[in-house]
mmJSON file of the N, C-alpha and C atoms, coordinates in Angstrom:
{"data_MODEL":{"atom_site":{
"group_PDB":["ATOM","ATOM","ATOM","ATOM","ATOM","ATOM","ATOM","ATOM","ATOM","ATOM","ATOM","ATOM","ATOM","ATOM","ATOM","ATOM","ATOM","ATOM","ATOM","ATOM","ATOM","ATOM","ATOM","ATOM","ATOM","ATOM","ATOM","ATOM","ATOM","ATOM","ATOM","ATOM","ATOM","ATOM","ATOM","ATOM","ATOM","ATOM","ATOM","ATOM","ATOM","ATOM","ATOM","ATOM","ATOM","ATOM","ATOM","ATOM","ATOM","ATOM","ATOM","ATOM","ATOM","ATOM","ATOM","ATOM","ATOM","ATOM","ATOM","ATOM","ATOM","ATOM","ATOM","ATOM","ATOM","ATOM","ATOM","ATOM","ATOM","ATOM","ATOM","ATOM","ATOM","ATOM","ATOM","ATOM","ATOM","ATOM","ATOM","ATOM","ATOM","ATOM","ATOM","ATOM","ATOM","ATOM","ATOM","ATOM","ATOM","ATOM","ATOM","ATOM","ATOM","ATOM","ATOM","ATOM","ATOM","ATOM","ATOM","ATOM","ATOM","ATOM","ATOM","ATOM","ATOM","ATOM","ATOM","ATOM","ATOM","ATOM","ATOM","ATOM","ATOM","ATOM","ATOM","ATOM","ATOM","ATOM","ATOM","ATOM","ATOM","ATOM","ATOM","ATOM","ATOM","ATOM","ATOM","ATOM","ATOM","ATOM","ATOM","ATOM","ATOM","ATOM","ATOM","ATOM","ATOM","ATOM","ATOM","ATOM","ATOM","ATOM","ATOM","ATOM","ATOM","ATOM","ATOM","ATOM","ATOM","ATOM","ATOM","ATOM","ATOM","ATOM","ATOM","ATOM","ATOM","ATOM","ATOM","ATOM","ATOM","ATOM","ATOM","ATOM","ATOM","ATOM","ATOM","ATOM","ATOM","ATOM","ATOM","ATOM","ATOM","ATOM","ATOM","ATOM","ATOM","ATOM","ATOM","ATOM","ATOM","ATOM","ATOM","ATOM","ATOM","ATOM","ATOM","ATOM","ATOM","ATOM","ATOM","ATOM","ATOM","ATOM","ATOM","ATOM","ATOM","ATOM","ATOM","ATOM","ATOM","ATOM","ATOM","ATOM","ATOM","ATOM","ATOM","ATOM","ATOM","ATOM","ATOM","ATOM","ATOM","ATOM","ATOM","ATOM","ATOM","ATOM","ATOM","ATOM","ATOM","ATOM","ATOM","ATOM","ATOM","ATOM","ATOM","ATOM","ATOM","ATOM","ATOM"],
"id":[1,2,3,4,5,6,7,8,9,10,11,12,13,14,15,16,17,18,19,20,21,22,23,24,25,26,27,28,29,30,31,32,33,34,35,36,37,38,39,40,41,42,43,44,45,46,47,48,49,50,51,52,53,54,55,56,57,58,59,60,61,62,63,64,65,66,67,68,69,70,71,72,73,74,75,76,77,78,79,80,81,82,83,84,85,86,87,88,89,90,91,92,93,94,95,96,97,98,99,100,101,102,103,104,105,106,107,108,109,110,111,112,113,114,115,116,117,118,119,120,121,122,123,124,125,126,127,128,129,130,131,132,133,134,135,136,137,138,139,140,141,142,143,144,145,146,147,148,149,150,151,152,153,154,155,156,157,158,159,160,161,162,163,164,165,166,167,168,169,170,171,172,173,174,175,176,177,178,179,180,181,182,183,184,185,186,187,188,189,190,191,192,193,194,195,196,197,198,199,200,201,202,203,204,205,206,207,208,209,210,211,212,213,214,215,216,217,218,219,220,221,222,223,224,225,226,227,228,229,230,231],
"type_symbol":["N","C","C","N","C","C","N","C","C","N","C","C","N","C","C","N","C","C","N","C","C","N","C","C","N","C","C","N","C","C","N","C","C","N","C","C","N","C","C","N","C","C","N","C","C","N","C","C","N","C","C","N","C","C","N","C","C","N","C","C","N","C","C","N","C","C","N","C","C","N","C","C","N","C","C","N","C","C","N","C","C","N","C","C","N","C","C","N","C","C","N","C","C","N","C","C","N","C","C","N","C","C","N","C","C","N","C","C","N","C","C","N","C","C","N","C","C","N","C","C","N","C","C","N","C","C","N","C","C","N","C","C","N","C","C","N","C","C","N","C","C","N","C","C","N","C","C","N","C","C","N","C","C","N","C","C","N","C","C","N","C","C","N","C","C","N","C","C","N","C","C","N","C","C","N","C","C","N","C","C","N","C","C","N","C","C","N","C","C","N","C","C","N","C","C","N","C","C","N","C","C","N","C","C","N","C","C","N","C","C","N","C","C","N","C","C","N","C","C","N","C","C","N","C","C","N","C","C","N","C","C"],
"label_atom_id":["N","CA","C","N","CA","C","N","CA","C","N","CA","C","N","CA","C","N","CA","C","N","CA","C","N","CA","C","N","CA","C","N","CA","C","N","CA","C","N","CA","C","N","CA","C","N","CA","C","N","CA","C","N","CA","C","N","CA","C","N","CA","C","N","CA","C","N","CA","C","N","CA","C","N","CA","C","N","CA","C","N","CA","C","N","CA","C","N","CA","C","N","CA","C","N","CA","C","N","CA","C","N","CA","C","N","CA","C","N","CA","C","N","CA","C","N","CA","C","N","CA","C","N","CA","C","N","CA","C","N","CA","C","N","CA","C","N","CA","C","N","CA","C","N","CA","C","N","CA","C","N","CA","C","N","CA","C","N","CA","C","N","CA","C","N","CA","C","N","CA","C","N","CA","C","N","CA","C","N","CA","C","N","CA","C","N","CA","C","N","CA","C","N","CA","C","N","CA","C","N","CA","C","N","CA","C","N","CA","C","N","CA","C","N","CA","C","N","CA","C","N","CA","C","N","CA","C","N","CA","C","N","CA","C","N","CA","C","N","CA","C","N","CA","C","N","CA","C","N","CA","C","N","CA","C","N","CA","C","N","CA","C","N","CA","C","N","CA","C"],
"label_alt_id":[null,null,null,null,null,null,null,null,null,null,null,null,null,null,null,null,null,null,null,null,null,null,null,null,null,null,null,null,null,null,null,null,null,null,null,null,null,null,null,null,null,null,null,null,null,null,null,null,null,null,null,null,null,null,null,null,null,null,null,null,null,null,null,null,null,null,null,null,null,null,null,null,null,null,null,null,null,null,null,null,null,null,null,null,null,null,null,null,null,null,null,null,null,null,null,null,null,null,null,null,null,null,null,null,null,null,null,null,null,null,null,null,null,null,null,null,null,null,null,null,null,null,null,null,null,null,null,null,null,null,null,null,null,null,null,null,null,null,null,null,null,null,null,null,null,null,null,null,null,null,null,null,null,null,null,null,null,null,null,null,null,null,null,null,null,null,null,null,null,null,null,null,null,null,null,null,null,null,null,null,null,null,null,null,null,null,null,null,null,null,null,null,null,null,null,null,null,null,null,null,null,null,null,null,null,null,null,null,null,null,null,null,null,null,null,null,null,null,null,null,null,null,null,null,null,null,null,null,null,null,null],
"label_comp_id":["MET","MET","MET","CYS","CYS","CYS","TYR","TYR","TYR","VAL","VAL","VAL","TYR","TYR","TYR","ASP","ASP","ASP","PHE","PHE","PHE","SER","SER","SER","LEU","LEU","LEU","ASN","ASN","ASN","ASP","ASP","ASP","LEU","LEU","LEU","LEU","LEU","LEU","ALA","ALA","ALA","PRO","PRO","PRO","LYS","LYS","LYS","VAL","VAL","VAL","LYS","LYS","LYS","ARG","ARG","ARG","THR","THR","THR","VAL","VAL","VAL","THR","THR","THR","ILE","ILE","ILE","LEU","LEU","LEU","SER","SER","SER","GLY","GLY","GLY","ILE","ILE","ILE","MET","MET","MET","ASN","ASN","ASN","TYR","TYR","TYR","LEU","LEU","LEU","HIS","HIS","HIS","PHE","PHE","PHE","ARG","ARG","ARG","LYS","LYS","LYS","GLN","GLN","GLN","ARG","ARG","ARG","LEU","LEU","LEU","ASP","ASP","ASP","MET","MET","MET","THR","THR","THR","MET","MET","MET","GLY","GLY","GLY","HIS","HIS","HIS","GLN","GLN","GLN","GLU","GLU","GLU","ARG","ARG","ARG","PHE","PHE","PHE","VAL","VAL","VAL","ASN","ASN","ASN","THR","THR","THR","LEU","LEU","LEU","SER","SER","SER","PRO","PRO","PRO","THR","THR","THR","ALA","ALA","ALA","GLN","GLN","GLN","LEU","LEU","LEU","PRO","PRO","PRO","LEU","LEU","LEU","GLY","GLY","GLY","HIS","HIS","HIS","ILE","ILE","ILE","ILE","ILE","ILE","PRO","PRO","PRO","TYR","TYR","TYR","CYS","CYS","CYS","SER","SER","SER","VAL","VAL","VAL","THR","THR","THR","THR","THR","THR","GLU","GLU","GLU","THR","THR","THR","HIS","HIS","HIS","TYR","TYR","TYR","PRO","PRO","PRO","LEU","LEU","LEU"],
"label_asym_id":["A","A","A","A","A","A","A","A","A","A","A","A","A","A","A","A","A","A","A","A","A","A","A","A","A","A","A","A","A","A","A","A","A","A","A","A","A","A","A","A","A","A","A","A","A","A","A","A","A","A","A","A","A","A","A","A","A","A","A","A","A","A","A","A","A","A","A","A","A","A","A","A","A","A","A","A","A","A","A","A","A","A","A","A","A","A","A","A","A","A","A","A","A","A","A","A","A","A","A","A","A","A","A","A","A","A","A","A","A","A","A","A","A","A","A","A","A","A","A","A","A","A","A","A","A","A","A","A","A","A","A","A","A","A","A","A","A","A","A","A","A","A","A","A","A","A","A","A","A","A","A","A","A","A","A","A","A","A","A","A","A","A","A","A","A","A","A","A","A","A","A","A","A","A","A","A","A","A","A","A","A","A","A","A","A","A","A","A","A","A","A","A","A","A","A","A","A","A","A","A","A","A","A","A","A","A","A","A","A","A","A","A","A","A","A","A","A","A","A","A","A","A","A","A","A","A","A","A","A","A","A"],
"label_entity_id":["1","1","1","1","1","1","1","1","1","1","1","1","1","1","1","1","1","1","1","1","1","1","1","1","1","1","1","1","1","1","1","1","1","1","1","1","1","1","1","1","1","1","1","1","1","1","1","1","1","1","1","1","1","1","1","1","1","1","1","1","1","1","1","1","1","1","1","1","1","1","1","1","1","1","1","1","1","1","1","1","1","1","1","1","1","1","1","1","1","1","1","1","1","1","1","1","1","1","1","1","1","1","1","1","1","1","1","1","1","1","1","1","1","1","1","1","1","1","1","1","1","1","1","1","1","1","1","1","1","1","1","1","1","1","1","1","1","1","1","1","1","1","1","1","1","1","1","1","1","1","1","1","1","1","1","1","1","1","1","1","1","1","1","1","1","1","1","1","1","1","1","1","1","1","1","1","1","1","1","1","1","1","1","1","1","1","1","1","1","1","1","1","1","1","1","1","1","1","1","1","1","1","1","1","1","1","1","1","1","1","1","1","1","1","1","1","1","1","1","1","1","1","1","1","1","1","1","1","1","1","1"],
"label_seq_id":[1,1,1,2,2,2,3,3,3,4,4,4,5,5,5,6,6,6,7,7,7,8,8,8,9,9,9,10,10,10,11,11,11,12,12,12,13,13,13,14,14,14,15,15,15,16,16,16,17,17,17,18,18,18,19,19,19,20,20,20,21,21,21,22,22,22,23,23,23,24,24,24,25,25,25,26,26,26,27,27,27,28,28,28,29,29,29,30,30,30,31,31,31,32,32,32,33,33,33,34,34,34,35,35,35,36,36,36,37,37,37,38,38,38,39,39,39,40,40,40,41,41,41,42,42,42,43,43,43,44,44,44,45,45,45,46,46,46,47,47,47,48,48,48,49,49,49,50,50,50,51,51,51,52,52,52,53,53,53,54,54,54,55,55,55,56,56,56,57,57,57,58,58,58,59,59,59,60,60,60,61,61,61,62,62,62,63,63,63,64,64,64,65,65,65,66,66,66,67,67,67,68,68,68,69,69,69,70,70,70,71,71,71,72,72,72,73,73,73,74,74,74,75,75,75,76,76,76,77,77,77],
"pdbx_PDB_ins_code":[null,null,null,null,null,null,null,null,null,null,null,null,null,null,null,null,null,null,null,null,null,null,null,null,null,null,null,null,null,null,null,null,null,null,null,null,null,null,null,null,null,null,null,null,null,null,null,null,null,null,null,null,null,null,null,null,null,null,null,null,null,null,null,null,null,null,null,null,null,null,null,null,null,null,null,null,null,null,null,null,null,null,null,null,null,null,null,null,null,null,null,null,null,null,null,null,null,null,null,null,null,null,null,null,null,null,null,null,null,null,null,null,null,null,null,null,null,null,null,null,null,null,null,null,null,null,null,null,null,null,null,null,null,null,null,null,null,null,null,null,null,null,null,null,null,null,null,null,null,null,null,null,null,null,null,null,null,null,null,null,null,null,null,null,null,null,null,null,null,null,null,null,null,null,null,null,null,null,null,null,null,null,null,null,null,null,null,null,null,null,null,null,null,null,null,null,null,null,null,null,null,null,null,null,null,null,null,null,null,null,null,null,null,null,null,null,null,null,null,null,null,null,null,null,null,null,null,null,null,null,null],
"Cartn_x":[21.437,20.669,21.767,20.781,22.557,22.299,23.352,22.815,24.052,23.97,24.953,24.493,25.61,25.275,25.931,26.987,27.46,27.656,26.478,26.734,26.7,27.845,28.278,28.534,28.499,28.724,29.917,30.929,31.83,31.418,30.583,30.132,29.094,29.342,27.779,29.419,30.711,31.679,32.931,32.676,34.079,33.727,32.615,32.256,32.569,33.04,33.575,32.379,33.244,32.521,31.887,32.087,31.627,30.873,31.068,29.938,28.565,29.026,28.086,26.802,27.343,27.102,25.847,26.41,25.96,24.581,24.833,23.845,22.837,22.863,22.191,21.462,21.576,21.098,19.995,20.294,19.726,18.314,18.891,17.725,17.165,17.735,16.323,16.298,16.197,15.846,14.671,14.657,13.649,12.625,12.443,11.201,10.975,11.351,10.783,10.016,10.345,9.632,8.932,8.902,7.858,6.582,7.02,5.759,4.922,5.731,4.82,4.435,4.583,3.556,2.342,2.857,1.35,0.523,0.452,0.142,-0.695,0.459,-0.618,-1.311,-1.234,-2.208,-3.528,-3.339,-4.228,-5.466,-4.941,-5.689,-6.651,-6.037,-6.689,-7.833,-7.269,-8.875,-9.849,-9.399,-10.638,-11.414,-11.09,-11.273,-12.493,-11.876,-12.61,-13.791,-13.334,-14.541,-15.524,-14.962,-15.968,-17.121,-16.701,-17.347,-17.719,-18.073,-18.435,-19.535,-19.828,-20.641,-21.96,-22.065,-23.708,-23.959,-23.434,-23.812,-23.958,-23.114,-23.29,-24.762,-25.024,-26.416,-27.661,-27.9,-28.844,-28.685,-29.723,-30.323,-29.379,-29.104,-28.409,-28.884,-30.913,-31.28,-31.422,-30.898,-30.663,-29.053,-28.653,-26.858,-27.024,-28.0,-27.636,-29.005,-30.347,-31.082,-31.741,-30.87,-31.487,-30.143,-30.149,-29.464,-30.114,-30.008,-31.269,-30.738,-31.224,-30.347,-30.711,-29.883,-29.545,-29.263,-29.876,-29.492,-28.767,-27.714,-26.951,-26.715,-26.849,-26.731,-26.565,-26.353,-25.267,-25.389,-24.326,-23.896,-23.349,-23.595,-23.019,-21.137,-20.05,-19.039,-18.537],
"Cartn_y":[-6.535,-7.22,-7.988,-8.706,-9.621,-10.037,-9.079,-9.609,-10.192,-11.332,-12.397,-11.667,-11.29,-11.784,-11.999,-12.831,-13.365,-15.018,-15.813,-16.917,-17.423,-18.706,-19.686,-21.016,-21.829,-23.219,-23.173,-23.062,-22.921,-22.968,-21.861,-21.827,-23.103,-23.941,-25.201,-26.199,-26.221,-27.457,-26.695,-25.594,-25.426,-24.287,-24.781,-23.503,-23.142,-21.549,-20.661,-20.477,-20.271,-20.502,-19.328,-17.982,-16.577,-16.744,-16.844,-17.092,-17.722,-18.758,-19.746,-18.864,-18.888,-18.207,-16.751,-15.768,-15.142,-15.901,-16.296,-16.994,-17.404,-17.967,-19.157,-17.595,-17.268,-15.04,-15.162,-14.606,-14.068,-15.353,-16.488,-17.286,-17.189,-17.517,-17.075,-15.714,-14.936,-12.906,-13.668,-13.512,-14.261,-14.759,-15.884,-17.209,-15.859,-15.467,-15.093,-13.751,-12.766,-11.823,-12.479,-13.789,-14.184,-14.836,-15.09,-15.451,-14.311,-13.665,-12.392,-11.969,-11.703,-11.029,-12.013,-13.527,-14.029,-14.634,-13.769,-14.008,-12.376,-11.623,-10.107,-10.253,-10.47,-11.221,-11.84,-13.117,-13.914,-13.086,-11.958,-11.363,-10.461,-9.894,-9.293,-8.925,-10.628,-11.641,-12.286,-12.625,-12.292,-11.724,-10.267,-9.364,-9.75,-9.246,-8.524,-9.661,-10.697,-12.272,-12.021,-11.422,-10.99,-10.036,-9.011,-8.212,-8.016,-8.432,-8.698,-9.964,-11.11,-11.62,-11.255,-10.855,-10.262,-9.407,-8.794,-8.249,-8.948,-9.905,-11.061,-11.405,-11.72,-12.672,-11.961,-9.898,-8.927,-9.978,-9.461,-9.751,-8.524,-7.953,-7.213,-5.638,-6.203,-4.481,-4.158,-4.686,-3.538,-3.49,-3.697,-2.904,-1.752,-1.99,-0.487,-0.808,0.531,0.782,1.352,2.412,3.027,3.602,1.575,1.675,0.81,1.93,1.202,1.41,0.213,0.199,1.926,1.897,3.306,3.13,3.801,3.487,4.717,4.993,5.811,6.438,7.839,8.732,8.875,9.129,8.757,10.699,11.216,12.073,12.271,12.807,13.512,13.776,12.772,14.061,14.953],
"Cartn_z":[17.84,15.911,15.653,15.133,14.484,13.038,12.472,10.591,10.186,9.655,8.904,7.69,6.438,5.314,4.343,5.18,4.68,4.785,5.09,5.351,4.134,4.015,3.423,4.208,3.049,3.4,4.451,4.494,4.966,6.873,6.936,8.159,9.061,7.9,8.233,8.133,7.122,7.656,7.962,8.792,9.718,10.552,11.47,12.62,13.187,12.998,14.178,16.113,16.304,17.533,17.921,18.261,17.975,17.128,15.519,14.328,14.718,15.457,15.464,16.876,17.158,18.703,17.845,17.244,16.19,15.271,14.598,13.658,14.39,15.59,16.494,16.984,17.849,18.008,17.283,16.242,14.967,14.8,14.558,14.534,15.304,16.926,18.128,17.971,17.108,17.328,16.348,15.18,14.152,14.939,15.302,15.975,16.879,17.955,18.947,18.362,17.142,16.526,16.114,15.168,14.867,15.149,16.533,17.608,17.8,18.272,19.048,17.845,16.365,15.727,14.841,14.876,14.892,15.905,17.18,18.353,18.407,17.902,17.913,16.804,15.412,14.767,14.788,15.372,16.108,16.324,17.522,18.481,17.466,16.339,15.458,15.096,14.304,13.599,13.959,15.688,16.493,16.579,17.159,17.401,15.93,14.594,13.5,12.976,13.261,12.469,14.589,14.986,16.7,16.217,15.537,15.409,13.58,12.975,11.679,11.263,12.936,13.183,13.329,13.905,14.404,12.727,12.469,11.168,9.76,9.608,8.614,9.7,10.035,10.493,9.465,8.975,8.46,7.339,6.348,5.328,4.683,3.199,2.959,2.557,2.541,2.587,4.53,4.884,6.053,6.461,5.079,5.244,4.482,3.674,2.383,2.141,2.508,3.116,1.302,1.003,-0.182,-1.814,-1.427,-2.985,-4.308,-4.175,-6.481,-7.754,-8.187,-9.395,-10.544,-11.163,-12.155,-13.057,-14.276,-15.445,-16.072,-16.846,-16.989,-18.25,-18.625,-19.105,-20.458,-21.921,-22.632,-22.876,-23.303,-23.687,-24.416,-26.171,-26.818,-26.835,-26.855,-26.948,-28.278],
"occupancy":[1.0,1.0,1.0,1.0,1.0,1.0,1.0,1.0,1.0,1.0,1.0,1.0,1.0,1.0,1.0,1.0,1.0,1.0,1.0,1.0,1.0,1.0,1.0,1.0,1.0,1.0,1.0,1.0,1.0,1.0,1.0,1.0,1.0,1.0,1.0,1.0,1.0,1.0,1.0,1.0,1.0,1.0,1.0,1.0,1.0,1.0,1.0,1.0,1.0,1.0,1.0,1.0,1.0,1.0,1.0,1.0,1.0,1.0,1.0,1.0,1.0,1.0,1.0,1.0,1.0,1.0,1.0,1.0,1.0,1.0,1.0,1.0,1.0,1.0,1.0,1.0,1.0,1.0,1.0,1.0,1.0,1.0,1.0,1.0,1.0,1.0,1.0,1.0,1.0,1.0,1.0,1.0,1.0,1.0,1.0,1.0,1.0,1.0,1.0,1.0,1.0,1.0,1.0,1.0,1.0,1.0,1.0,1.0,1.0,1.0,1.0,1.0,1.0,1.0,1.0,1.0,1.0,1.0,1.0,1.0,1.0,1.0,1.0,1.0,1.0,1.0,1.0,1.0,1.0,1.0,1.0,1.0,1.0,1.0,1.0,1.0,1.0,1.0,1.0,1.0,1.0,1.0,1.0,1.0,1.0,1.0,1.0,1.0,1.0,1.0,1.0,1.0,1.0,1.0,1.0,1.0,1.0,1.0,1.0,1.0,1.0,1.0,1.0,1.0,1.0,1.0,1.0,1.0,1.0,1.0,1.0,1.0,1.0,1.0,1.0,1.0,1.0,1.0,1.0,1.0,1.0,1.0,1.0,1.0,1.0,1.0,1.0,1.0,1.0,1.0,1.0,1.0,1.0,1.0,1.0,1.0,1.0,1.0,1.0,1.0,1.0,1.0,1.0,1.0,1.0,1.0,1.0,1.0,1.0,1.0,1.0,1.0,1.0,1.0,1.0,1.0,1.0,1.0,1.0,1.0,1.0,1.0,1.0,1.0,1.0,1.0,1.0,1.0,1.0,1.0,1.0],
"B_iso_or_equiv":[0.0,0.0,0.0,0.0,0.0,0.0,0.0,0.0,0.0,0.0,0.0,0.0,0.0,0.0,0.0,0.0,0.0,0.0,0.0,0.0,0.0,0.0,0.0,0.0,0.0,0.0,0.0,0.0,0.0,0.0,0.0,0.0,0.0,0.0,0.0,0.0,0.0,0.0,0.0,0.0,0.0,0.0,0.0,0.0,0.0,0.0,0.0,0.0,0.0,0.0,0.0,0.0,0.0,0.0,0.0,0.0,0.0,0.0,0.0,0.0,0.0,0.0,0.0,0.0,0.0,0.0,0.0,0.0,0.0,0.0,0.0,0.0,0.0,0.0,0.0,0.0,0.0,0.0,0.0,0.0,0.0,0.0,0.0,0.0,0.0,0.0,0.0,0.0,0.0,0.0,0.0,0.0,0.0,0.0,0.0,0.0,0.0,0.0,0.0,0.0,0.0,0.0,0.0,0.0,0.0,0.0,0.0,0.0,0.0,0.0,0.0,0.0,0.0,0.0,0.0,0.0,0.0,0.0,0.0,0.0,0.0,0.0,0.0,0.0,0.0,0.0,0.0,0.0,0.0,0.0,0.0,0.0,0.0,0.0,0.0,0.0,0.0,0.0,0.0,0.0,0.0,0.0,0.0,0.0,0.0,0.0,0.0,0.0,0.0,0.0,0.0,0.0,0.0,0.0,0.0,0.0,0.0,0.0,0.0,0.0,0.0,0.0,0.0,0.0,0.0,0.0,0.0,0.0,0.0,0.0,0.0,0.0,0.0,0.0,0.0,0.0,0.0,0.0,0.0,0.0,0.0,0.0,0.0,0.0,0.0,0.0,0.0,0.0,0.0,0.0,0.0,0.0,0.0,0.0,0.0,0.0,0.0,0.0,0.0,0.0,0.0,0.0,0.0,0.0,0.0,0.0,0.0,0.0,0.0,0.0,0.0,0.0,0.0,0.0,0.0,0.0,0.0,0.0,0.0,0.0,0.0,0.0,0.0,0.0,0.0,0.0,0.0,0.0,0.0,0.0,0.0],
"pdbx_formal_charge":[null,null,null,null,null,null,null,null,null,null,null,null,null,null,null,null,null,null,null,null,null,null,null,null,null,null,null,null,null,null,null,null,null,null,null,null,null,null,null,null,null,null,null,null,null,null,null,null,null,null,null,null,null,null,null,null,null,null,null,null,null,null,null,null,null,null,null,null,null,null,null,null,null,null,null,null,null,null,null,null,null,null,null,null,null,null,null,null,null,null,null,null,null,null,null,null,null,null,null,null,null,null,null,null,null,null,null,null,null,null,null,null,null,null,null,null,null,null,null,null,null,null,null,null,null,null,null,null,null,null,null,null,null,null,null,null,null,null,null,null,null,null,null,null,null,null,null,null,null,null,null,null,null,null,null,null,null,null,null,null,null,null,null,null,null,null,null,null,null,null,null,null,null,null,null,null,null,null,null,null,null,null,null,null,null,null,null,null,null,null,null,null,null,null,null,null,null,null,null,null,null,null,null,null,null,null,null,null,null,null,null,null,null,null,null,null,null,null,null,null,null,null,null,null,null,null,null,null,null,null,null],
"auth_seq_id":[1,1,1,2,2,2,3,3,3,4,4,4,5,5,5,6,6,6,7,7,7,8,8,8,9,9,9,10,10,10,11,11,11,12,12,12,13,13,13,14,14,14,15,15,15,16,16,16,17,17,17,18,18,18,19,19,19,20,20,20,21,21,21,22,22,22,23,23,23,24,24,24,25,25,25,26,26,26,27,27,27,28,28,28,29,29,29,30,30,30,31,31,31,32,32,32,33,33,33,34,34,34,35,35,35,36,36,36,37,37,37,38,38,38,39,39,39,40,40,40,41,41,41,42,42,42,43,43,43,44,44,44,45,45,45,46,46,46,47,47,47,48,48,48,49,49,49,50,50,50,51,51,51,52,52,52,53,53,53,54,54,54,55,55,55,56,56,56,57,57,57,58,58,58,59,59,59,60,60,60,61,61,61,62,62,62,63,63,63,64,64,64,65,65,65,66,66,66,67,67,67,68,68,68,69,69,69,70,70,70,71,71,71,72,72,72,73,73,73,74,74,74,75,75,75,76,76,76,77,77,77],
"auth_comp_id":["MET","MET","MET","CYS","CYS","CYS","TYR","TYR","TYR","VAL","VAL","VAL","TYR","TYR","TYR","ASP","ASP","ASP","PHE","PHE","PHE","SER","SER","SER","LEU","LEU","LEU","ASN","ASN","ASN","ASP","ASP","ASP","LEU","LEU","LEU","LEU","LEU","LEU","ALA","ALA","ALA","PRO","PRO","PRO","LYS","LYS","LYS","VAL","VAL","VAL","LYS","LYS","LYS","ARG","ARG","ARG","THR","THR","THR","VAL","VAL","VAL","THR","THR","THR","ILE","ILE","ILE","LEU","LEU","LEU","SER","SER","SER","GLY","GLY","GLY","ILE","ILE","ILE","MET","MET","MET","ASN","ASN","ASN","TYR","TYR","TYR","LEU","LEU","LEU","HIS","HIS","HIS","PHE","PHE","PHE","ARG","ARG","ARG","LYS","LYS","LYS","GLN","GLN","GLN","ARG","ARG","ARG","LEU","LEU","LEU","ASP","ASP","ASP","MET","MET","MET","THR","THR","THR","MET","MET","MET","GLY","GLY","GLY","HIS","HIS","HIS","GLN","GLN","GLN","GLU","GLU","GLU","ARG","ARG","ARG","PHE","PHE","PHE","VAL","VAL","VAL","ASN","ASN","ASN","THR","THR","THR","LEU","LEU","LEU","SER","SER","SER","PRO","PRO","PRO","THR","THR","THR","ALA","ALA","ALA","GLN","GLN","GLN","LEU","LEU","LEU","PRO","PRO","PRO","LEU","LEU","LEU","GLY","GLY","GLY","HIS","HIS","HIS","ILE","ILE","ILE","ILE","ILE","ILE","PRO","PRO","PRO","TYR","TYR","TYR","CYS","CYS","CYS","SER","SER","SER","VAL","VAL","VAL","THR","THR","THR","THR","THR","THR","GLU","GLU","GLU","THR","THR","THR","HIS","HIS","HIS","TYR","TYR","TYR","PRO","PRO","PRO","LEU","LEU","LEU"],
"auth_asym_id":["A","A","A","A","A","A","A","A","A","A","A","A","A","A","A","A","A","A","A","A","A","A","A","A","A","A","A","A","A","A","A","A","A","A","A","A","A","A","A","A","A","A","A","A","A","A","A","A","A","A","A","A","A","A","A","A","A","A","A","A","A","A","A","A","A","A","A","A","A","A","A","A","A","A","A","A","A","A","A","A","A","A","A","A","A","A","A","A","A","A","A","A","A","A","A","A","A","A","A","A","A","A","A","A","A","A","A","A","A","A","A","A","A","A","A","A","A","A","A","A","A","A","A","A","A","A","A","A","A","A","A","A","A","A","A","A","A","A","A","A","A","A","A","A","A","A","A","A","A","A","A","A","A","A","A","A","A","A","A","A","A","A","A","A","A","A","A","A","A","A","A","A","A","A","A","A","A","A","A","A","A","A","A","A","A","A","A","A","A","A","A","A","A","A","A","A","A","A","A","A","A","A","A","A","A","A","A","A","A","A","A","A","A","A","A","A","A","A","A","A","A","A","A","A","A","A","A","A","A","A","A"],
"auth_atom_id":["N","CA","C","N","CA","C","N","CA","C","N","CA","C","N","CA","C","N","CA","C","N","CA","C","N","CA","C","N","CA","C","N","CA","C","N","CA","C","N","CA","C","N","CA","C","N","CA","C","N","CA","C","N","CA","C","N","CA","C","N","CA","C","N","CA","C","N","CA","C","N","CA","C","N","CA","C","N","CA","C","N","CA","C","N","CA","C","N","CA","C","N","CA","C","N","CA","C","N","CA","C","N","CA","C","N","CA","C","N","CA","C","N","CA","C","N","CA","C","N","CA","C","N","CA","C","N","CA","C","N","CA","C","N","CA","C","N","CA","C","N","CA","C","N","CA","C","N","CA","C","N","CA","C","N","CA","C","N","CA","C","N","CA","C","N","CA","C","N","CA","C","N","CA","C","N","CA","C","N","CA","C","N","CA","C","N","CA","C","N","CA","C","N","CA","C","N","CA","C","N","CA","C","N","CA","C","N","CA","C","N","CA","C","N","CA","C","N","CA","C","N","CA","C","N","CA","C","N","CA","C","N","CA","C","N","CA","C","N","CA","C","N","CA","C","N","CA","C","N","CA","C","N","CA","C","N","CA","C","N","CA","C","N","CA","C","N","CA","C"],
"pdbx_PDB_model_num":[1,1,1,1,1,1,1,1,1,1,1,1,1,1,1,1,1,1,1,1,1,1,1,1,1,1,1,1,1,1,1,1,1,1,1,1,1,1,1,1,1,1,1,1,1,1,1,1,1,1,1,1,1,1,1,1,1,1,1,1,1,1,1,1,1,1,1,1,1,1,1,1,1,1,1,1,1,1,1,1,1,1,1,1,1,1,1,1,1,1,1,1,1,1,1,1,1,1,1,1,1,1,1,1,1,1,1,1,1,1,1,1,1,1,1,1,1,1,1,1,1,1,1,1,1,1,1,1,1,1,1,1,1,1,1,1,1,1,1,1,1,1,1,1,1,1,1,1,1,1,1,1,1,1,1,1,1,1,1,1,1,1,1,1,1,1,1,1,1,1,1,1,1,1,1,1,1,1,1,1,1,1,1,1,1,1,1,1,1,1,1,1,1,1,1,1,1,1,1,1,1,1,1,1,1,1,1,1,1,1,1,1,1,1,1,1,1,1,1,1,1,1,1,1,1,1,1,1,1,1,1]
}}}
């Protein structure tokens, strides 16, 4: 893991080799992590949409057959 807590303008104006390698390694690790998570998230999203597609075509009455309107009963305090 690359932890760079004190990144400053001096790192850009007067770079040191070891520190620059550490910073670039951290950036590359983050980009790899981001790509991995995006691929996994897109896979979950596609499966979710494919699962919902047949259900979305049904009328609402078939999904919730026993839903009815009820009236509220008011009780004295």
